[in-house]
C-alpha positions as CSV (number, residue, x, y, z in Angstrom):
1,M,-7.4,141.9,-75.5
2,R,-4.7,140.1,-77.4
3,K,-4.7,137.3,-74.8
4,R,-8.4,136.8,-75.2
5,L,-8.1,136.6,-79.0
6,R,-5.2,134.2,-78.7
7,L,-7.1,132.1,-76.2
8,A,-10.2,132.1,-78.5
9,L,-8.1,131.1,-81.5
10,V,-6.4,128.3,-79.5
11,L,-9.8,127.0,-78.4
12,T,-11.2,127.2,-81.9
13,V,-8.2,125.2,-83.3
14,A,-8.6,122.6,-80.6
15,V,-12.3,122.1,-81.3
16,L,-11.5,121.8,-85.0
17,F,-8.8,119.2,-84.4
18,A,-11.2,117.3,-82.0
19,G,-13.9,117.3,-84.7
20,V,-11.5,116.1,-87.4
21,G,-10.2,113.4,-85.1
22,A,-13.7,112.2,-84.3
23,L,-14.5,111.9,-88.1
24,V,-11.3,110.1,-88.8
25,G,-11.8,107.7,-85.9
26,R,-15.4,107.0,-87.1
27,S,-14.2,106.3,-90.7
28,L,-11.4,104.0,-89.4
29,W,-13.9,102.1,-87.2
30,Q,-16.3,101.6,-90.2
31,Q,-13.4,100.3,-92.4
32,Y,-12.4,98.0,-89.6
33,Q,-15.9,96.6,-89.3
34,L,-16.1,96.1,-93.1
35,E,-12.8,94.3,-93.1
36,L,-13.9,92.0,-90.2
37,A,-17.1,91.2,-92.2
38,R,-15.0,90.4,-95.3
39,K,-12.6,88.2,-93.4
40,G,-15.5,86.4,-91.7
41,L,-17.0,85.6,-95.1
42,E,-13.6,84.3,-96.3
43,L,-13.6,81.9,-93.4
44,L,-16.8,80.2,-94.6
45,P,-15.7,77.0,-96.3
46,G,-15.5,77.3,-100.0
47,V,-17.2,80.7,-100.3
48,S,-15.4,83.0,-102.7
49,Q,-17.8,85.9,-102.8
50,H,-20.8,87.0,-100.9
51,I,-23.1,89.4,-102.8
52,K,-26.1,91.4,-101.8
53,D,-28.7,92.3,-104.5
54,F,-27.1,89.9,-107.0
55,R,-27.9,90.5,-110.7
56,R,-26.6,88.8,-113.8
57,V,-27.8,89.6,-117.4
58,K,-27.0,88.0,-120.7
59,V,-27.3,90.3,-123.8
60,D,-26.9,89.1,-127.3
61,K,-26.7,91.6,-130.2
62,G,-28.3,94.3,-128.0
63,R,-31.2,92.1,-126.9
64,K,-31.6,90.9,-123.4
65,V,-31.7,87.1,-123.4
66,W,-32.0,86.2,-119.7
67,E,-31.7,87.9,-116.3
68,V,-31.0,86.4,-112.9
69,A,-31.6,88.5,-109.7
70,A,-31.5,87.6,-106.1
71,D,-31.6,89.3,-102.7
72,D,-28.5,87.5,-101.6
73,A,-25.9,85.2,-103.3
74,Q,-22.8,83.2,-102.3
75,Y,-20.5,82.2,-105.1
76,F,-18.5,79.0,-104.7
77,E,-15.6,79.2,-107.1
78,G,-14.6,75.6,-106.9
79,D,-18.1,74.3,-107.8
80,R,-18.8,77.1,-110.3
81,A,-22.1,77.5,-108.4
82,V,-24.0,80.4,-106.9
83,V,-26.3,79.7,-103.9
84,I,-29.1,82.3,-104.0
85,R,-32.0,83.5,-101.8
86,G,-35.0,85.4,-103.0
87,A,-34.3,84.6,-106.7
88,V,-36.1,85.6,-109.9
89,V,-35.0,84.2,-113.3
90,Q,-36.5,85.6,-116.5
91,W,-36.1,84.6,-120.1
92,Y,-36.8,87.2,-122.8
93,L,-38.1,85.5,-126.0
94,T,-37.5,87.0,-129.5
95,D,-41.2,87.8,-129.9
96,G,-41.3,89.9,-126.7
97,R,-42.8,87.3,-124.4
98,V,-41.2,86.6,-121.0
99,V,-40.9,83.3,-119.1
100,G,-40.3,83.8,-115.4
101,L,-39.2,81.5,-112.6
102,K,-39.3,82.7,-108.9
103,G,-38.4,81.0,-105.7
104,P,-37.1,81.7,-102.1
105,E,-33.9,79.7,-102.4
106,G,-31.8,77.7,-104.9
107,R,-28.6,77.2,-106.8
108,I,-27.2,78.3,-110.1
109,L,-24.6,76.3,-112.0
110,L,-22.3,78.3,-114.3
111,D,-20.6,77.4,-117.6
112,G,-18.1,80.2,-118.0
113,R,-20.2,83.3,-118.0
114,D,-23.4,81.5,-118.9
115,V,-26.0,79.8,-116.8
116,S,-26.2,76.0,-117.4
117,R,-28.7,75.0,-114.7
118,V,-31.0,76.7,-112.2
119,E,-32.4,74.8,-109.2
120,L,-35.1,76.5,-107.1
121,S,-37.0,75.1,-104.1
122,G,-39.5,76.2,-101.4
123,G,-42.6,77.3,-103.1
124,I,-41.9,78.1,-106.8
125,L,-43.8,80.3,-109.2
126,V,-43.4,79.8,-112.9
127,S,-45.0,82.4,-115.2
128,V,-45.7,81.3,-118.8
129,A,-47.9,83.4,-121.1
130,D,-51.1,84.1,-119.1
131,Y,-50.6,81.2,-116.7
132,V,-48.9,80.9,-113.3
133,V,-47.5,77.5,-112.1
134,H,-47.1,76.6,-108.5
135,A,-44.7,73.9,-107.5
136,Q,-42.3,73.0,-104.6
137,H,-39.2,72.5,-106.7
138,A,-38.2,73.5,-110.3
139,V,-35.1,72.9,-112.4
140,Y,-34.1,74.8,-115.6
141,E,-31.6,73.1,-118.0
142,R,-30.0,75.3,-120.6
143,A,-29.0,72.3,-122.8
144,T,-32.7,71.5,-123.4
145,E,-34.2,74.9,-122.7
146,R,-36.7,73.3,-120.4
147,I,-38.0,73.8,-116.9
148,S,-39.1,70.7,-115.0
149,A,-40.9,70.2,-111.7
150,Q,-41.5,67.0,-109.8
151,G,-44.4,66.4,-107.4
152,T,-47.7,68.2,-107.2
153,V,-48.1,71.1,-109.6
154,E,-50.9,73.6,-110.0
155,I,-51.6,75.8,-113.0
156,A,-53.8,78.8,-112.7
157,G,-55.1,81.1,-115.4
158,T,-58.2,83.1,-116.3
159,G,-61.1,80.6,-116.0
160,L,-58.8,77.6,-115.7
161,H,-57.3,75.6,-112.9
162,V,-55.3,72.5,-113.5
163,T,-53.4,70.1,-111.1
164,G,-51.1,67.2,-111.9
165,D,-48.0,65.3,-110.9
166,G,-44.9,66.5,-112.7
167,L,-44.4,69.3,-115.2
168,E,-42.2,70.1,-118.2
169,V,-42.1,73.6,-119.7
170,D,-40.6,74.3,-123.1
171,V,-39.2,77.8,-122.6
172,D,-38.9,78.8,-126.3
173,A,-42.3,77.5,-127.3
174,Q,-43.9,78.5,-123.9
175,R,-45.6,75.1,-123.9
176,L,-46.6,73.3,-120.6
177,V,-47.0,69.6,-120.3
178,L,-48.4,67.9,-117.1
179,L,-47.1,64.4,-116.9
180,R,-49.5,62.4,-114.7
181,D,-52.8,62.5,-112.8
182,V,-54.2,65.6,-114.5
183,V,-57.4,67.2,-113.2
184,M,-58.8,70.3,-114.9
185,R,-61.5,72.7,-113.8
186,L,-62.9,75.2,-116.3
187,E,-65.0,78.3,-115.7
188,P,-66.7,79.0,-119.1
189,S,-68.1,82.4,-118.1
190,R,-64.6,83.6,-117.4
191,L,-63.2,82.1,-120.6
192,K,-65.6,84.2,-122.8
193,T,-64.1,87.2,-124.5
194,P,-66.1,90.4,-125.2
195,G,-67.9,90.3,-128.5
196,S,-67.6,86.6,-129.1
197,P,-69.9,83.8,-127.8
198,D,-67.0,81.6,-126.7
199,A,-63.3,81.8,-126.3
200,P,-61.2,79.1,-128.0
201,L,-59.8,76.5,-125.6
């Protein structure tokens, strides 16, 4: 009887050791794979950091000023630049309005901890007040607080569709200016507001 109990105890201890060994081995293997991935990124020329779900926010006196978010980011320390994919940039104005800039890829230039320039390309959406702007490329300059876009630009809003060549957006004033070859189409029935004969243009 004692021999059977001793044998059962030895088998139980052996199974426990095997289980612990398997868990430790799995943990070490995962750490090894993470280390390989990190070293692989370090081998990329000029890349200092590779970040998934990148997010950066500026807060001034408790108020959010701007926010940058991206699905994927690579930070190049020497250039003080962040290459981003799946990017959304938003500016929060003092009156509660928001200006948004969205694009599949681009680059952010940094000045210390602040954003000095944002370049996005590949089908850009700019949201200003009740309007959405479509462009292929867009650039934000902090020095002037402006977003500019070259080439064909489309602006869409309720009852309004405008196309033109080149665009400038004053972020603070939320004012859009099309530079050349402007064509505008209005739908008066959609511009009317309930209780008033016509909406102001």
